[in-house]
C-alpha positions in Angstrom: 52.0 -176.7 153.9 50.7 -173.1 154.1 53.0 -170.7 156.0 51.6 -168.7 159.2 50.8 -165.3 158.1 54.0 -163.4 158.8 54.5 -160.8 161.4 57.1 -158.6 159.6 60.1 -156.8 161.5 60.0 -153.3 162.3 60.5 -150.8 159.4 64.0 -150.2 160.3 64.4 -147.5 157.5 61.2 -145.8 158.4 62.6 -143.0 160.5 65.6 -142.2 158.4 63.3 -142.3 155.2 60.9 -140.1 157.1 63.1 -137.8 158.6 65.4 -137.0 155.6 39.2 -170.0 150.4 27.7 -180.1 145.6 28.4 -182.5 145.1 25.0 -183.9 146.8 23.4 -187.0 145.3 20.1 -188.3 146.4 18.6 -191.7 144.9 15.4 -191.9 147.0 12.7 -188.9 147.3 12.1 -189.8 150.9 15.9 -189.7 151.8 15.7 -186.2 150.3 12.9 -184.9 152.5 14.3 -186.5 155.7 17.7 -184.5 155.0 15.9 -181.4 154.0 13.6 -181.5 157.4 16.7 -182.4 159.4 18.4 -179.4 158.1 15.8 -177.0 158.4 15.2 -178.1 162.2 18.7 -177.3 163.4 19.1 -174.4 165.5 19.8 -170.7 163.9 23.0 -169.2 164.9 22.9 -167.5 167.9 24.5 -164.0 167.3 25.0 -161.1 169.6 24.8 -158.6 166.7 23.3 -159.2 163.0 26.1 -157.0 161.3 28.9 -157.3 159.3 31.9 -158.9 161.3 34.9 -160.6 161.0 35.8 -162.9 164.0 39.0 -164.4 163.4 42.7 -162.2 163.1 43.6 -165.1 160.1 40.4 -164.2 157.7 41.6 -161.2 155.7 40.6 -159.4 152.7 36.5 -160.0 153.2 34.5 -159.0 150.2 30.9 -159.2 149.2 29.3 -157.6 146.0 27.4 -158.3 143.1 29.0 -161.3 141.2 31.1 -159.7 138.3 30.6 -156.3 139.7 33.2 -155.4 142.1 32.3 -151.9 143.0 28.9 -152.6 144.1 26.7 -153.1 147.2 25.4 -156.8 148.1 22.1 -156.0 146.9 20.3 -158.7 144.3 17.2 -159.0 142.8 14.7 -162.0 144.2 15.1 -164.8 141.7 18.2 -164.2 140.2 21.1 -167.3 140.5 24.5 -166.9 142.0 23.6 -163.3 141.8 26.3 -162.2 145.0 29.6 -163.4 145.5 31.7 -163.5 149.0 35.5 -163.9 149.0 37.9 -164.1 151.9 41.3 -165.4 152.5 42.2 -167.8 155.3 46.0 -167.0 156.3 46.5 -169.6 159.2 47.5 -172.7 157.3 44.6 -174.8 158.2 42.6 -175.1 154.9 39.5 -175.3 157.0 35.8 -176.6 155.9 33.5 -173.9 156.2 29.7 -173.8 156.3 27.3 -171.2 155.7 23.8 -170.2 156.2 21.3 -167.5 155.9 18.8 -165.6 158.3 15.9 -163.6 157.7 15.8 -160.4 159.2 13.3 -157.4 159.8 14.0 -153.8 158.6 15.7 -153.3 162.0 18.3 -156.0 161.3 16.5 -158.2 164.3 16.1 -162.1 163.2 12.2 -162.3 161.7 10.2 -164.0 164.8 7.3 -164.8 162.7 9.3 -167.0 160.0 11.1 -170.4 160.5 13.6 -171.3 157.7 11.0 -173.2 155.9 9.4 -170.0 155.3 12.3 -168.1 153.4 14.5 -170.7 152.0 13.6 -172.8 149.2 16.5 -175.5 149.6 18.9 -176.7 152.3 19.4 -174.7 155.3 23.1 -174.8 155.1 25.7 -175.7 152.6 29.4 -175.9 152.4 31.8 -173.6 150.7 33.6 -176.0 148.1 35.1 -173.4 146.0 38.9 -172.6 147.4 42.4 -172.2 145.7 46.0 -171.9 147.3 47.7 -168.8 146.5 50.6 -169.0 143.7 53.9 -167.2 143.7 53.3 -165.3 147.1 55.3 -164.8 150.1 52.0 -164.8 152.2 50.5 -168.3 151.5 46.7 -168.1 151.9 43.6 -170.0 150.8 41.0 -167.8 149.0 37.6 -169.1 149.6 34.5 -167.7 147.2 30.9 -168.5 147.5 28.0 -167.4 144.9 25.0 -167.5 146.3 21.8 -168.0 145.9 22.9 -171.4 144.7 21.1 -175.2 144.3 22.1 -175.9 148.0 21.1 -172.2 149.7 18.2 -170.2 148.2 15.6 -167.7 149.4 12.2 -167.6 148.2 11.1 -163.9 149.5 12.8 -160.5 149.6 14.1 -158.6 152.6 17.4 -158.1 154.9 19.4 -161.2 155.3 22.6 -162.0 157.1 25.0 -164.6 155.7 26.9 -166.6 158.6 30.1 -168.6 157.9 31.3 -171.2 160.4 33.1 -174.1 160.8 31.2 -177.7 161.1 29.2 -178.1 164.2 30.1 -174.0 165.3 27.2 -172.3 164.4 27.2 -170.5 167.7 30.6 -169.3 167.0 30.8 -167.6 163.7 34.0 -167.0 161.8 32.3 -164.2 159.5 29.1 -162.5 159.0 27.6 -160.5 156.2 24.5 -158.4 155.4 22.9 -158.5 152.2 19.6 -157.5 150.5 17.2 -159.1 148.3 14.7 -156.9 146.4 11.4 -157.8 144.9 11.0 -154.4 143.0 7.6 -152.8 143.1 8.3 -149.3 143.4 9.9 -146.5 141.8 12.1 -143.4 143.2 12.9 -139.9 142.1 15.8 -138.7 144.2 17.7 -135.5 144.6 20.6 -134.5 147.0 20.5 -130.9 148.0 22.6 -128.4 150.4 20.8 -128.3 153.7 18.1 -125.7 154.3 19.7 -124.8 158.1 22.7 -122.2 157.2 24.6 -124.0 160.1 24.7 -127.2 157.8 24.7 -125.7 154.4 28.5 -125.9 153.9 29.3 -129.1 155.9 26.3 -131.7 155.4 23.9 -133.0 152.2 20.2 -133.5 152.5 18.6 -136.3 150.7 14.9 -135.8 149.2 13.1 -138.2 147.7 9.8 -139.5 146.2 8.5 -143.2 146.1 5.6 -143.9 143.7 3.8 -147.0 145.3 1.0 -148.0 142.7 2.6 -151.4 142.2 1.7 -152.0 146.0 -1.5 -152.9 147.5 -1.8 -150.9 150.8 -4.5 -149.1 152.5 -2.3 -147.2 155.2 1.1 -146.2 153.8 2.5 -144.4 157.0 1.6 -147.8 159.0 2.7 -150.4 156.2 5.8 -148.6 154.5 9.1 -147.4 155.8 12.1 -146.1 154.1 16.0 -146.1 155.1 18.6 -143.9 153.8 22.2 -145.0 153.6 25.2 -143.4 152.8 28.2 -145.0 151.1 27.0 -148.8 152.0 27.6 -147.8 155.8 25.4 -149.2 158.4 26.6 -147.3 160.9 25.1 -143.9 160.3 21.9 -145.1 158.6 18.8 -143.2 158.8 15.9 -145.8 159.4 12.2 -145.9 159.7 11.5 -142.7 157.6 7.8 -141.9 157.4 6.5 -139.7 154.4 5.9 -136.0 155.0 3.2 -136.0 152.3 1.0 -138.5 150.5 -0.4 -137.5 147.2 -2.4 -140.4 145.7 0.2 -143.1 145.4 3.1 -141.0 145.6 5.0 -140.5 148.8 7.2 -137.6 149.5 9.8 -137.2 151.8 11.1 -133.9 151.2 11.9 -132.5 155.0 14.0 -130.0 156.3 16.9 -131.0 158.3 15.8 -134.7 158.7 17.4 -136.6 155.9 20.7 -135.1 156.6 24.3 -136.6 156.3 27.7 -135.2 157.1 29.1 -134.6 153.7 32.6 -135.8 154.8 35.5 -135.1 152.2 36.8 -137.2 149.5 38.4 -140.4 150.7 42.4 -140.8 150.7 43.3 -143.2 147.9 45.8 -145.8 148.7 47.3 -147.8 146.1 49.7 -150.7 147.0 48.8 -152.7 143.8 52.1 -152.8 142.6 55.3 -154.1 144.8 57.6 -152.7 141.9 56.3 -149.3 141.4 55.6 -146.9 143.8 52.2 -145.1 143.4 51.9 -141.0 144.2 51.2 -141.9 148.0 54.0 -144.6 148.5 57.2 -143.6 149.8 59.1 -146.9 149.8 58.7 -150.5 149.1 61.1 -153.1 150.4 61.2 -156.8 149.9 63.0 -159.6 151.9 62.7 -163.1 152.7 59.8 -162.7 154.9 58.0 -160.4 152.2 56.8 -156.9 151.7 56.9 -153.9 153.7 55.8 -150.4 152.3 55.8 -147.4 154.0 53.2 -144.3 152.9 54.0 -140.6 152.5 52.5 -139.1 155.8 49.2 -137.9 155.7 48.1 -134.4 157.3 44.3 -133.5 158.9 42.2 -131.9 156.5 39.6 -130.7 158.6 40.9 -127.2 158.4 41.9 -127.2 154.8 40.4 -126.3 151.6 38.1 -128.9 149.5 40.3 -130.9 146.7 37.8 -132.9 144.5 39.4 -136.1 143.4 37.8 -139.4 142.0 37.4 -142.3 144.8 35.6 -145.3 145.3 33.2 -143.8 147.8 35.1 -145.8 150.4 35.4 -149.1 148.9 38.3 -151.4 148.4 39.2 -153.8 145.3 42.1 -156.2 145.7 44.4 -156.8 142.7 48.1 -157.0 141.6 49.4 -154.7 139.0 52.5 -156.9 138.8 50.4 -159.7 137.6 52.6 -161.2 134.4 55.2 -158.7 135.3 54.0 -156.5 132.4 54.9 -152.7 132.8 51.9 -150.9 133.2 51.9 -147.2 133.6 50.7 -145.8 136.9 47.3 -144.6 136.9 45.8 -145.7 139.9 42.0 -145.4 139.4 41.4 -146.0 135.8 43.7 -148.9 136.1 41.8 -150.4 139.1 39.0 -150.9 136.6 40.8 -151.9 133.6 43.1 -154.4 135.2 40.1 -156.3 137.2 38.4 -156.6 133.7 41.5 -157.3 131.5 43.1 -160.1 133.2 41.9 -163.7 134.2 40.5 -162.6 137.6 40.7 -165.9 139.1 44.6 -166.6 138.1 45.6 -162.5 138.8 43.8 -162.5 142.3 45.5 -165.6 143.3 48.9 -164.2 142.6 48.2 -161.1 144.5 50.4 -160.8 147.5 50.0 -159.3 151.2 52.4 -156.5 152.3 52.6 -154.6 155.5 51.9 -151.0 155.2 52.8 -148.2 157.6 50.5 -145.2 157.8 51.6 -142.2 159.7 49.3 -139.1 160.6 50.8 -135.8 161.7 49.2 -134.9 165.0 50.6 -133.7 168.2 50.7 -136.5 171.1 48.1 -134.4 172.9 45.4 -134.6 170.6 43.3 -136.6 172.8 41.3 -139.1 171.4 42.2 -142.6 169.7 42.6 -142.4 166.2 41.8 -145.1 163.7 42.2 -146.0 160.3 38.6 -146.8 158.6 36.9 -147.5 155.4 34.8 -150.3 153.6 37.6 -152.6 154.2 37.3 -152.4 158.1 33.4 -152.8 157.8 33.4 -148.8 158.7 34.2 -150.2 162.4 37.0 -148.9 164.6 38.9 -152.0 165.1 41.6 -152.2 167.8 44.1 -153.9 165.0 43.8 -150.8 163.2 44.2 -147.8 166.0 47.2 -145.5 165.8 49.7 -144.8 168.3 51.8 -142.1 169.0 55.7 -142.5 167.9 57.7 -140.1 169.9 60.7 -140.8 167.2 58.8 -139.5 164.4 56.6 -137.2 166.4 53.3 -138.6 164.9 50.4 -141.3 164.9 51.3 -144.4 163.2 49.8 -147.5 162.4 51.1 -151.1 160.6 48.4 -152.9 158.7 48.5 -156.1 156.9 46.8 -155.5 153.4 46.4 -157.5 150.4 47.5 -155.4 147.1 45.2 -153.4 145.6 43.2 -150.1 145.7 41.7 -149.1 149.0 39.7 -145.9 150.3 40.3 -145.0 153.8 39.8 -141.8 156.2 41.2 -141.2 159.9 38.3 -141.2 162.5 37.5 -141.0 166.3 35.2 -142.5 168.1 31.8 -140.7 168.7 29.7 -140.9 171.7 27.9 -143.8 170.2 31.0 -145.6 169.6 30.9 -145.2 165.4 33.6 -143.6 163.5 33.6 -139.5 163.8 35.3 -138.2 160.5 34.6 -134.6 160.7 37.6 -133.9 163.2 40.4 -135.0 161.4 39.2 -134.9 157.8 36.3 -132.4 158.0 33.2 -131.7 155.9 32.2 -130.1 152.8 28.9 -129.7 151.0 30.2 -130.7 147.4 31.9 -133.9 148.1 30.7 -136.8 145.9 28.8 -139.5 147.9 26.6 -142.6 147.1 23.2 -143.0 148.7 21.0 -146.1 148.4 17.2 -145.3 149.3 15.5 -148.8 150.7 11.5 -149.1 150.9 10.3 -151.7 153.2 6.6 -153.2 152.9 4.8 -154.9 155.9 1.0 -155.1 155.0 -1.7 -155.2 157.7 -1.2 -159.1 159.2 2.0 -159.5 157.1 4.7 -161.8 158.8 7.9 -160.0 157.3 9.3 -156.9 156.1 9.3 -157.1 152.4 12.2 -154.7 150.5 10.3 -153.8 147.6 12.8 -151.3 146.3 16.4 -150.5 146.6 18.0 -147.5 144.5 21.6 -146.4 144.8 22.4 -142.9 143.1 25.4 -140.4 143.4 25.1 -137.2 145.2 26.1 -135.1 142.0 24.0 -137.2 139.7 
C-alpha cells in the first residue's frame, strides 16, 4: 500500500550549518453512436478560471510538453497524434481513477460559446487515464500518471486554445488539474527581433519585441478586425500581451514594430536548483541528509540581486525537469545543465523517472525582517503563481526568510517574487532586470474571419531574445 507523502521533521542541523500516475470494444455501430452522443451531451465542467492549476496538495510534479521534448511548451500542430504528454504524481496513496476532457477557448481564454463539443472533438468527449505506475525504490511512494493526447478516445478537429481538465469520475465540476495547450494550423510566417526599448528609462531593464506576420495564406478582407496577435515571455500567461493590432499593413505583411508597446521586463538569468542527486552535492546544495523518513536538502542562502551586476549563466528559462542522477548508482560528474539533457536522453526514461525520489528542500533568502512584502518562490514548477505553500517566512534564528518545499529530484529554475497590484509575481524588487538577459518569446496569431465561430490559431513561433 502506498504511504502518505512524508511530513519531514524540522531541519535540526540547519541552524548550525548556516551559522558556522482503451480498451473499448463496440460490436454494433448503433451502440457506438448512442454512446458518442451521450458523451457529448454531458455538461462541460464549470470552472472559475480557465488557467493552469493544481487543486490538490497531494498532486505534484505536473508537467505538460511536446511528447519526447521535455523543454518545450505544450504547442502542437493540428492532426498530430499523441503529440502532447501530461505527467503528474499522486502522493496520497489512493491510486485514483482519473478522467479528462478538453474545452475549446477563445483567444481570451474563455469557453468558445459558439461551439459545442460536437464542433471541435472527433472522438469521445472524455477519456480515462490508464497509463500509471508505482514508484520503485523511493522513500516517497507515489503513482505516476501519464496521458498522451490526441488519442483514439479524445481528439480535436480544429485549431485554437484548449484547456485540459483532469477530474475524478463524476466530479467534472471539481477539477484536479487544469492545463492550457495550443493547437496550431500553420498558415502564416514570421519575422521576429528583440531590441532595446526606444524609451531611455527602459533601455537597461526591458526588452522590446518587434515582429511581422506574412498572411498571404489567409483569406481576409479586414486584417485589423480579423487578425490578432499575442506575445508571451518564457511560457508565462500572467504577463502576456494580448489582442495586438498591426501598426502598419503593407500588402499581405503586417508590421508590429511599435515603440514602448510590446515591451517586457527583462529580468535576470534564473537561479538554478540541481537536486538530481541525493549522493552528490551540486554547487548550490549545502547539505543532504537521509533518514528512515527520506531525504532533506539544504540550499546555500540566496542573496537579493536587484542591485547587483548582471551575470550571464545558462538556464532553462524558468522550466524544470524531474530526473534522478543517481539512477543505476553510476558515478556521474557534476555538470548540472548538460547532464540534465544528456541523462534524460540516455537513460530509459520510464524506469529512471519512477526511481526519482522526493526531497524536502530548505530555501533561505537573506533579507531583513522589515522588508515589507510577502516573498514567494516562483518558477515554471509553480505555474508562475504565488502559491501559499511557497511563501517564505522570516526566521529569527537565522535572521533571514526561509521556506520548505517538497520537490521531486531534478533540475529547477526559480526566482523570488513579491505580489504586484494585479496579484501577479513581481520579480524586479528582489531579482532586478537587465536588458541582455536571455528569454524565450512566443508570438501567437489568431484569425476569426467575418462570420467565423471561433478563433483559429494560425501561427505560433518561439524564439530566443539573443537569436
